[in-house]
C-alpha positions in Angstrom: 0.0 0.0 0.0 1.2 3.5 -0.8 1.3 6.6 1.4 2.5 10.1 0.8 3.4 13.3 2.6 4.1 16.7 1.3 6.7 18.9 3.2 6.2 22.0 1.1 4.6 23.9 4.1 7.3 22.7 6.6 9.6 25.7 6.1 6.8 27.9 7.4 7.0 26.1 10.8 10.2 27.6 12.2 12.5 25.0 13.8 13.2 27.6 16.5 12.1 31.1 17.0 13.8 34.0 18.7 11.5 33.5 21.6 13.3 32.0 24.6 11.1 30.0 26.9 11.1 31.6 30.4 11.5 28.2 32.1 15.2 28.6 32.7 16.4 30.7 35.7 19.5 32.3 34.2 21.0 33.0 37.6 21.0 29.3 38.4 21.9 28.0 34.9 25.6 28.5 34.7 28.1 26.0 36.2 31.5 27.1 37.6 33.1 25.3 34.7 31.2 27.5 32.3 28.5 25.1 31.1 25.3 26.9 30.5 21.7 25.6 30.2 19.1 27.3 28.1 15.8 26.8 26.5 14.1 27.8 23.3 10.4 27.2 22.6 11.4 23.9 20.9 14.2 22.3 23.0 16.7 22.7 25.8 20.3 23.8 25.1 23.7 23.2 26.5 26.2 25.8 25.7 23.9 27.1 23.1 23.5 23.8 21.2 20.3 21.8 21.1 20.1 19.1 23.7 17.6 16.2 24.0 17.8 14.9 27.6 16.9 11.3 28.3 15.6 10.9 31.8 14.9 7.7 33.7 13.1 7.4 37.1 14.8 5.5 39.9 13.6 5.9 43.5 16.6 5.8 45.9 14.5 4.9 48.9 13.2 1.8 47.0 16.6 0.5 46.1 19.2 -0.8 48.5 21.9 1.9 49.0 24.4 -0.9 48.4 23.2 -1.2 44.8 23.0 2.5 43.9 26.5 2.8 42.4 26.3 -0.1 40.0 22.7 0.5 39.0 23.4 4.1 38.2 26.3 3.0 36.0 24.0 0.6 34.2 21.4 3.4 33.6 24.2 5.5 32.1 25.1 2.6 29.9 21.6 2.6 28.6 22.0 6.2 27.5 20.2 7.8 30.4 21.7 11.2 31.2 19.1 12.5 33.8 17.9 10.7 36.9 14.5 11.7 38.2 13.5 10.6 41.6 10.7 11.1 44.1 11.4 12.3 47.6 8.6 10.4 49.4 7.7 12.5 52.5 6.6 9.5 54.5 9.9 7.7 53.8 11.7 10.5 55.7 9.2 11.7 58.3 6.9 8.8 59.0 6.3 10.1 62.5 5.9 13.8 63.0 9.2 15.4 63.9 11.3 12.2 63.5 13.4 12.6 60.3 15.4 9.8 58.7 17.9 10.4 55.9 20.0 7.3 56.6 20.7 4.1 54.6 18.6 3.9 51.5 16.9 7.2 52.5 20.2 9.1 52.1 19.2 11.3 49.2 22.4 13.3 49.4 24.6 10.3 48.8 22.3 9.2 46.0 22.6 12.6 44.2 26.4 12.5 44.8 26.6 9.1 43.1 24.6 10.5 40.2 27.2 13.2 39.7 29.9 10.5 39.9 28.4 8.8 36.8 27.9 12.1 34.9 24.2 12.1 35.4 22.0 15.1 35.9 19.2 15.0 38.5 15.5 16.1 38.7 14.3 16.0 42.3 10.5 15.5 42.5 9.9 17.2 45.9 6.2 16.4 46.6 4.6 17.0 49.0 2.3 14.7 47.1 4.0 12.2 44.8 1.7 9.2 44.4 4.1 6.6 42.9 1.9 3.9 44.5 3.3 4.9 47.9 1.1 4.9 51.0 -1.1 8.1 50.8 0.8 9.1 47.7 3.8 9.8 50.0 2.0 11.9 52.6 2.6 10.9 56.2 -0.3 9.4 58.2 0.0 12.1 60.8 -1.3 14.7 58.4 -4.8 13.0 58.3 -6.1 14.5 61.6 -4.7 18.0 61.3 -7.0 21.1 61.2 -6.0 21.9 57.6 -6.5 20.5 54.1 -3.6 18.9 52.4 -2.6 20.0 48.9 -4.1 23.4 49.5 -3.1 27.0 50.2 -4.1 26.6 53.8 -1.2 28.2 55.8 -1.1 25.3 58.3 -0.4 22.9 55.4 2.1 25.3 53.8 4.0 25.5 57.1 4.6 21.8 57.3 5.5 21.7 53.6 8.1 24.4 54.4 9.5 22.0 57.0 9.7 19.3 54.4 11.4 21.5 51.8 13.8 22.8 54.5 15.0 19.3 55.4 15.4 18.4 51.7 17.3 21.6 51.1 19.6 20.8 53.9 20.4 17.5 52.4 21.0 18.9 48.9 23.1 22.0 49.8 25.9 22.5 47.3 24.5 20.0 44.8 22.8 22.4 42.4 23.9 23.0 38.9 25.2 26.5 39.6 27.4 25.0 42.3 28.9 22.4 40.1 26.4 19.8 41.2 24.0 17.6 39.1 20.6 19.0 40.0 19.0 20.7 37.0 15.4 20.7 38.0 12.9 20.3 40.9 9.2 19.3 40.5 6.6 20.6 43.0 3.7 18.3 43.8 2.5 15.8 41.2 -0.6 15.6 39.0 -2.1 18.5 41.0 -5.9 18.8 40.3 -5.5 15.7 38.1 -4.9 12.7 40.3 -4.7 11.5 43.9 -4.3 8.4 46.0 -6.3 6.5 48.7 -6.0 7.7 52.3 -4.7 4.4 53.6 -5.4 5.7 57.2 -9.1 4.9 56.6 -10.8 1.5 56.6 -11.2 1.8 52.8 -14.9 1.2 52.8 -15.6 5.0 52.5 -13.2 5.1 49.5 -11.7 8.3 51.0 -8.9 9.8 48.8 -6.3 12.4 49.4 -7.6 15.7 48.0 -6.5 16.3 44.4 -6.4 20.1 44.9 -8.4 23.1 43.8 -6.2 26.2 44.0 -4.8 26.1 40.4 -1.5 27.5 39.4 -1.3 29.6 42.5 -0.6 26.5 44.6 2.3 25.3 42.4 3.7 28.8 42.4 3.5 29.1 46.2 5.3 25.7 46.6 8.0 26.9 44.1 8.5 30.1 46.2 8.7 28.1 49.4 11.2 25.7 47.9 13.4 28.6 46.7 13.1 30.5 50.0 14.4 27.3 51.8 17.4 27.0 49.5 16.2 24.7 46.7 17.8 26.5 43.7 17.8 24.6 40.4 17.8 26.1 36.9 14.3 24.9 36.3 11.1 24.1 38.2 8.8 21.6 36.6 5.2 20.5 37.0 2.9 17.8 35.6 1.5 18.7 32.2 -1.6 16.5 31.9 -4.9 17.8 33.3 -3.0 20.1 35.6 -2.5 23.9 35.8 0.8 25.0 34.3 2.5 28.3 35.5 4.1 30.4 32.8 7.6 29.9 34.1 7.6 26.1 34.7 8.4 23.3 32.3 5.4 21.0 32.0 6.3 17.4 31.8 4.1 14.8 30.1 3.9 11.1 29.9 2.0 8.2 28.4 0.8 4.9 29.8 -0.9 2.2 27.7 -1.3 -0.3 30.6 -3.6 1.3 33.2 -4.4 -0.6 36.4 -6.5 2.3 37.6 -9.2 1.4 35.1 -10.0 -1.5 37.4 -9.9 0.4 40.7 -13.4 1.9 40.9 -16.8 0.2 40.9 -17.7 -3.4 41.6 -19.0 -6.3 39.5 -20.4 -5.4 36.1 -19.4 -1.7 36.6 -15.8 -2.5 36.2 -14.3 -3.2 32.7 -13.6 -6.9 32.2 -10.9 -6.2 29.5 -8.4 -3.4 29.0 -9.3 -1.3 25.9 -6.7 -0.4 23.3 -5.4 3.1 23.9 -4.4 6.0 21.7 -0.8 6.0 23.0 0.6 4.4 19.8 -0.6 6.8 17.1 1.4 9.8 16.0 0.3 13.3 16.8 1.8 16.8 16.6 2.7 17.9 20.1 4.7 21.1 19.6 4.7 24.2 17.5 1.9 26.5 16.2 -0.1 23.6 14.6 -0.8 20.8 17.0 -3.2 17.9 16.8 -6.8 18.7 17.7 -6.8 16.3 20.7 -3.8 18.0 22.2 -5.0 21.1 24.1 -2.7 21.9 26.9 -3.4 24.7 29.4 -0.7 26.9 27.7 0.3 27.9 24.2 2.0 24.8 22.8 4.2 27.0 20.7 5.6 28.7 23.8 7.7 25.8 25.2 9.1 22.4 24.3 7.2 19.2 24.6 8.9 17.2 27.4 8.2 13.9 29.1 8.9 12.5 32.6 6.4 9.6 32.6 6.6 7.6 29.4 5.6 4.1 30.5 8.9 2.2 31.0 6.7 -0.5 32.5 3.8 -0.7 34.9 3.0 -2.1 38.3 0.6 -5.0 38.7 -2.4 -4.2 40.8 -4.6 -6.7 42.4 -7.3 -6.5 39.7 -5.0 -6.0 36.7 -2.1 -8.4 36.3 -0.3 -8.6 33.0 3.1 -9.4 31.5 4.3 -6.2 29.9 5.2 -6.5 26.2 8.7 -5.1 26.5 8.6 -3.9 22.9 5.9 -1.5 24.0 8.5 0.7 25.6 10.8 1.7 22.7 7.6 1.8 20.5 6.4 4.6 22.7 9.7 6.4 22.5 9.5 6.2 18.7 5.9 7.6 18.9 6.9 10.5 21.2 10.0 11.4 19.1 8.0 11.2 15.9 5.3 13.4 17.5 7.7 16.2 18.5 9.0 15.3 21.9 12.5 16.6 22.5 12.9 15.6 26.1 12.4 11.9 26.9 11.6 10.6 30.4 10.6 7.1 31.6 8.7 6.0 34.6 10.1 3.7 35.8 13.4 3.0 34.3 14.6 1.0 37.4 12.2 -0.9 39.6 12.5 -1.2 43.4 11.3 -2.5 46.7 9.0 -0.6 49.0 10.8 0.0 52.4 9.2 -1.2 55.6 8.1 1.6 57.8 8.1 2.0 61.6 4.4 1.1 61.8 3.9 -1.2 58.8 4.2 -1.1 55.1 4.6 2.1 53.0 2.9 0.9 49.9 -0.6 1.6 48.4 -3.2 -1.0 49.3 -4.0 -2.4 45.8 -0.3 -3.2 45.0 2.3 -5.6 46.4 3.5 -4.7 49.9 7.2 -4.9 49.0 7.8 -5.3 45.3 7.8 -2.3 43.0 9.5 -4.1 40.1 7.3 -2.2 37.6 8.5 -4.6 34.9 10.9 -1.8 34.2 13.9 -1.9 31.8 16.0 -2.6 34.9 14.1 -4.7 37.3 13.7 -4.5 41.1 17.2 -6.1 41.6 18.8 -4.7 38.5 17.7 -7.4 36.1 18.1 -6.4 32.4 15.0 -6.7 30.3 14.5 -6.6 26.5 13.2 -3.1 26.8 16.6 -2.0 28.2 18.4 -3.4 25.2 16.1 -1.9 22.6 16.0 1.5 24.3 19.8 1.6 24.4 19.9 1.4 20.6 17.3 4.1 20.2 19.1 6.3 22.8 22.4 6.0 20.8 20.4 7.4 17.8 19.2 10.3 19.9 22.6 11.2 21.1 24.2 10.9 17.6 21.6 12.7 15.6 19.6 14.7 18.1 21.5 17.8 17.2 20.0 17.6 13.7 16.4 16.8 14.5 15.9 18.7 17.8 13.1 21.1 17.0 12.3 19.8 13.6 8.6 20.2 12.9 6.2 17.3 12.7 4.4 16.5 9.5 1.5 14.1 9.4 -0.5 12.7 6.6 -4.1 13.7 7.1 -5.8 11.3 9.5 -2.7 9.9 11.2 -3.6 11.5 14.5 -7.1 10.2 14.3 -6.4 6.5 13.6 -8.6 4.2 15.7 -6.3 2.2 18.1 -7.9 -1.0 16.9 -7.1 -0.3 13.2 -4.8 -3.1 12.1 -4.6 -2.0 8.5 -3.3 1.6 8.3 0.4 2.2 8.4 1.3 4.5 11.3 4.1 6.9 10.4 5.2 10.5 10.8 7.9 12.7 9.5 10.2 15.2 11.3 12.0 17.4 8.8 13.3 20.9 8.0 11.6 20.5 4.6 14.6 19.1 2.9 16.1 16.4 5.1 14.8 14.5 8.1 13.5 11.2 9.4 10.4 9.0 8.8 9.2 7.4 12.0 7.2 4.1 11.6 5.5 2.1 14.3 3.9 -1.4 14.1 3.0 -1.8 17.8 -0.4 -1.4 19.4 -1.3 -2.2 23.0 -4.0 -4.7 23.6 -4.3 -5.5 19.8 -2.3 -8.1 18.0 -1.1 -6.3 14.9 0.2 -8.3 11.9 3.6 -8.0 10.2 3.6 -5.6 7.3 4.9 -6.1 3.8 5.0 -4.2 0.5 4.5 -0.7 2.0 5.6 2.5 0.3 6.0 6.1 1.5 6.6 9.0 -0.9 8.1 12.1 0.8 7.9 15.3 -1.3 10.4 17.9 0.0 9.9 21.6 0.1 12.0 21.8 -3.1 9.6 19.5 -4.9 11.9 16.4 -4.9 9.9 13.1 -4.4 11.8 10.6 -2.3 10.4 7.1 -2.5 10.7 4.6 0.4 9.6 1.4 -1.2 10.0 -2.2 0.0 9.0 -1.3 3.5 8.1 -4.2 5.8 8.1 -4.5 9.6 7.6 -7.4 11.9 4.8 -7.4 14.4 5.6 -5.1 17.3 8.6 -3.6 15.5 9.3 0.1 14.9 12.0 2.1 13.1 13.3 5.5 12.1 14.4 5.9 8.4 16.6 8.8 7.2 16.3 10.9 4.0 18.8 13.4 2.5 21.4 12.5 5.1 24.9 13.8 4.6 27.4 11.0 5.2 30.6 13.1 5.2 30.0 14.5 1.7 28.1 11.4 0.3 24.4 12.1 0.0 22.2 9.3 1.3 18.9 9.9 -0.5 17.0 7.5 1.7 17.5 4.1 3.5 15.2 1.4 4.8 17.6 1.1 7.7 17.8 3.0 11.0 20.9 5.1 11.8 22.3 4.2 15.3 25.5 6.2 15.7 28.6 7.6 14.1 32.1 6.4 15.0 35.6 7.6 14.2 37.8 4.6 14.6 41.3 5.5 15.8 43.9 5.7 13.1 41.4 5.9 10.2 40.9 9.0 8.1 37.1 8.5 7.8 34.1 8.0 10.0 31.9 4.9 10.3 28.1 5.1 10.2 26.3 2.3 12.0 22.8 1.3 10.9 20.1 -1.1 12.2 18.2 -3.5 10.0 14.7 -3.5 11.4 13.1 -6.9 11.9 10.9 -7.8 9.0 12.1 -5.1 6.6 11.4 -6.3 3.0 14.2 -4.5 1.3 16.9 -3.1 3.7 18.3 -0.8 0.9 20.5 2.3 0.8 19.9 4.7 -2.0 22.9 7.1 -2.6 23.1 10.0 -5.1 25.0 8.9 -8.2 25.6 5.3 -7.0 23.7 2.0 -7.5 21.3 1.0 -4.7 22.9 -1.3 -2.1 20.7 -3.9 -0.5 22.2 -5.6 2.6 21.8 -9.3 3.3 20.7 -11.3 6.3 24.0 -11.6 8.2 24.1 -10.2 11.7 27.1 -7.9 10.9 27.9 -6.4 7.5 30.2 -3.6 6.4 31.1 -1.8 3.2 32.7 1.5 2.1 31.3 4.2 -0.2 33.7 6.0 -2.5 36.6 5.0 -0.2 35.7 7.7 2.2 32.7 6.5 4.2 32.4 3.2 6.1 29.0 1.7 6.8 28.2 -1.0 9.3 24.8 -2.8 9.4 23.6 -4.9 12.3 20.5 -6.9 12.9 18.2 -6.1 15.8 19.4 -9.3 17.6 23.0 -8.1 17.4 22.1 -4.5 18.3 20.7 -5.7 21.6 24.1 -7.1 22.5 26.1 -4.1 21.2 27.9 -1.4 23.2 29.3 1.7 21.6 32.9 2.3 22.5 35.2 5.3 21.8 35.7 4.8 18.0 34.4 1.2 17.9 31.8 -1.4 18.9 31.7 -4.3 21.4 29.4 -7.3 21.2 28.7 -9.6 24.2 27.5 -13.1 23.5 24.4 -13.4 25.6 21.2 -11.4 26.1 21.6 -11.4 29.9 25.1 -9.9 29.7 25.8 -6.2 29.9 29.0 -4.3 29.3 29.1 -0.9 31.1 31.5 1.7 32.2 32.2 2.3 35.9 34.9 4.6 37.2 36.8 4.6 34.0 36.9 0.8 33.6 34.7 -1.5 31.5 32.7 -4.0 33.6 30.7 -7.0 32.6 27.6 -8.2 34.4 26.6 -11.7 33.4 24.9 -14.9 34.5 27.7 -17.0 33.1 31.1 -17.7 34.6 32.7 -17.6 31.1 32.0 -14.9 28.6 33.6 -13.5 25.5 33.5 -10.1 23.9 34.0 -9.4 20.2 35.0 -5.8 19.2 35.2 -3.9 15.9 37.9 -3.0 15.2 39.4 -6.1 16.8 41.3 -5.8 20.1 39.7 -2.7 21.5 39.1 -4.5 24.9 40.7 -7.2 26.9 38.7 -10.4 26.9 37.6 -10.9 30.5 38.9 -13.8 32.3 36.4 -16.4 33.4 35.5 -16.6 37.1 35.1 -19.6 39.3 31.5 -20.8 38.8 29.2 -20.9 41.8 26.6 -23.6 42.0 23.6 -22.8 44.3 21.2 -25.6 44.9 17.9 -24.2 46.3 16.0 -27.2 47.7 12.2 -27.1 48.3 10.6 -28.8 51.3 6.8 -28.8 51.3 5.3 -28.0 54.8 1.6 -27.7 54.0 -0.5 -27.4 50.9 0.3 -23.8 50.4 3.5 -23.4 52.4 7.0 -24.5 51.6 10.5 -24.1 53.0 13.4 -23.1 50.6 16.7 -24.4 51.9 19.8 -22.6 50.6 23.3 -24.0 50.9 25.4 -23.5 54.1 27.3 -20.2 54.1 24.9 -18.5 51.6 25.0 -15.2 53.5 28.8 -15.2 53.5 28.8 -16.0 49.8 26.5 -13.0 49.1 28.9 -10.7 51.0 31.9 -11.9 48.9 31.5 -9.7 45.8 34.6 -11.3 44.2 32.6 -14.5 44.1 29.1 -13.3 43.0 27.4 -9.9 42.6 24.0 -11.3 43.5 22.0 -14.5 43.4 18.6 -14.4 41.9 16.0 -16.7 43.4 13.6 -17.7 40.6 10.1 -18.9 41.6 7.6 -20.3 39.1 4.2 -20.9 40.6 0.5 -20.7 40.2 -1.9 -19.0 42.6 -3.0 -15.6 43.7 -0.2 -14.0 45.7 3.3 -15.3 46.6 4.9 -14.3 49.9 8.6 -14.9 50.7 9.7 -14.7 54.3 13.1 -14.8 55.9 12.4 -15.5 59.6 9.5 -13.2 60.4 10.5 -10.6 57.8 8.5 -10.4 54.5 11.3 -9.8 52.0 9.3 -10.0 48.8 5.8 -10.6 47.5 4.3 -11.1 44.0 0.9 -10.9 42.4 0.9 -14.0 40.1 0.7 -13.0 36.4 2.2 -16.2 34.9 5.8 -14.9 34.8 8.8 -16.0 36.8 9.1 -14.2 40.1 12.7 -13.2 40.8 14.1 -12.1 44.1 17.7 -10.8 44.5 19.1 -12.3 47.7 22.0 -10.0 48.1 20.0 -7.4 50.0 19.1 -10.0 52.7 22.5 -11.7 53.2 22.6 -11.0 57.0 19.0 -12.2 57.5 19.7 -15.4 55.5 22.7 -16.1 57.7 20.6 -15.6 60.8 17.9 -17.9 59.5 20.5 -20.6 58.6 19.7 -20.2 54.9 16.0 -21.1 55.3 13.2 -19.1 53.6 9.5 -19.7 53.9 7.4 -19.5 50.7 3.6 -19.0 51.1 1.2 -19.2 48.2 -2.2 -17.7 48.6 -4.4 -19.9 46.4 -6.8 -18.6 43.8 -10.0 -20.4 43.1 -10.6 -21.0 39.5 -13.6 -19.1 38.0 -13.9 -17.1 41.2 -13.7 -13.3 41.8 -12.0 -11.7 44.8 -13.8 -8.5 45.9 -11.1 -6.1 47.0 -13.2 -2.9 46.4 -12.7 -1.8 49.9 -9.2 -3.0 50.7 -6.9 -5.8 49.7 -7.3 -7.4 53.1 -11.1 -7.7 52.8 -11.1 -10.8 50.6 -14.5 -12.1 49.6 -13.9 -15.2 47.5 -16.5 -17.4 46.0 -16.1 -21.2 46.2 -14.3 -23.0 43.4 -11.4 -25.2 42.6 -8.2 -24.2 44.5 -5.3 -23.2 42.3 -2.0 -23.3 44.1 1.2 -24.9 42.7 4.9 -24.4 42.8 6.4 -25.5 39.5 10.0 -24.8 40.2 12.4 -22.9 42.5 16.0 -22.4 41.4 18.9 -19.9 41.9 20.9 -18.0 39.3 24.3 -16.5 40.2 25.1 -13.0 38.8 28.8 -12.3 38.2 30.7 -9.0 37.8 33.9 -9.1 35.8 36.4 -6.3 35.3 37.2 -6.0 31.6 39.7 -3.1 31.9 40.3 0.1 30.1 39.8 0.5 26.4 43.0 0.0 24.4 44.4 2.7 22.2 45.1 1.1 18.8 
């Protein structure tokens, strides 16, 4: 099928205007080393050049402080350059006047480590955060106070001042203007748009934290209090969707296609029985003077860039909505956002976590697991690497290599693209970002809650502002695949008219006079072809790795999606690991390898860029299962397990894998609930490193409890998760397998200079 788009009007949509968005506080936007942050109405700038930040959410208080350093290094390896994190009030002042910034609540140490890895920071201050935390992060003791929370009531603002004062004390000296990593602070979250249950109540009344009613004045007052207490970043941000947006704040947007809250309200027939397909996977125009009709923000969309903080990097499982996240949904959303005009990427979550236990109980929201906040994120609760991590890394390399070119490029859509029905399986979904002459075609073949077919024989004609017709023919895409195709790209003096391959990055191999352009062959592409000016077309084959030169001055490398998932971009070269569960990342100037195999190899191009890591002594961990009762088992770990977990030269971690059927799984060490899981058919994984001391004290014995589910029954949890009303039926409770997987860290060494 043929599609066409005309770019003749694109030049009228200025890439940038002279207008500078007032979201940057100039007095806080210059570092001692001279680095300057700025903003136009299309994108942020660093030292005057366009910058497309890539932010990933990680909650320090939900991750063991012992893991922070390594996990931040792994996020940097994924292309993340900004860490966003909530400061949950009730994680720090659970009881009034008793503050705790120790251990995994030590926000200062966390921000310091972000700086160590070259990562900027957005601090999401609250007072209300949500994040599936108890009361959305508000302490219980606020409930009985003589003032309304999330309001301009002076009593509430006084205690918020206390919160901000304590945060400011922790963050003193860490702001951008002081040479620190903090570039932004968010006040409140989803104000006047969303809320959370008051977990203080019995639940029967369905009482919720107020969502607010004071408009932009509330956000401005919080911003003023934060500044008065010493919180001094270059930018203040706020939620974009359904919320008021002050003129001098950067609104941050998001997109979730998997929505547990659809199943929160109502009972019985009033609740949806199936999740509907959403509109998150169609292209729209989200910036500039001409935006899509269904995008109507509470500000002029031509006055500031479109930025995101909550693109769904995953989603939590709630009691009434359990699903296995399609990991390809994540980079598909990134493609959609970029193709729709987003020039600030932000994922929630990028790294999962574990809810901390409080002084008086659990600090989670009632409809979600008490401990686990894995979120099926690109990096899991214990740092497990998912397919979404690998696919995003490839896309982030593209953003870093070519973002300077397409930042601020206007979006062009064929008529009707932004109105495609989510259940439409026939129409090709695509968008163009271009300056009128050169640019990129974004194509998506993923749709949530709809099984889309693979595509073949598609064609897109792009007519430039100069009247040139560029034909992309032979387009095909596998189911759930997406891609970005270039046109009129300058490859160091060689004009690439178009290609059915996605650019990844540009290398300058040491000792060579020319650069190397690396491309991805999208899965299912009918004709992965390069079309150059004045040269015959070049169609690449099916090999995982292919290379050729053009006119003796340009080298091109093509890799398959499979190989790209295992690829790391080095300084002037590439490295390839030999396993999907292996990650090569940089830490403190040295290359490290995280793997589940005692022996691993690395191939590089050019050859010899890295030392091949030595193998380590393999560790065999036999997890024995002893059944105690119908739904209760004991897991017996080998002697000395706690000591082994403390010996990082032996193992970095040991993942306990539990495959079971039932309703809820509970894992105890002694009387401590260390993990829980809402059964969704997947393998439940628990990193044992965090519990080494407890495992030693319990002589390596864990208790596994499975709450059974009755087939064809429904559990009524409308009031609270504890109020289980279950109809009779056949009990379903079974443990299929329990086994342990060691995780090793190996030092590869510094990159060689060839």
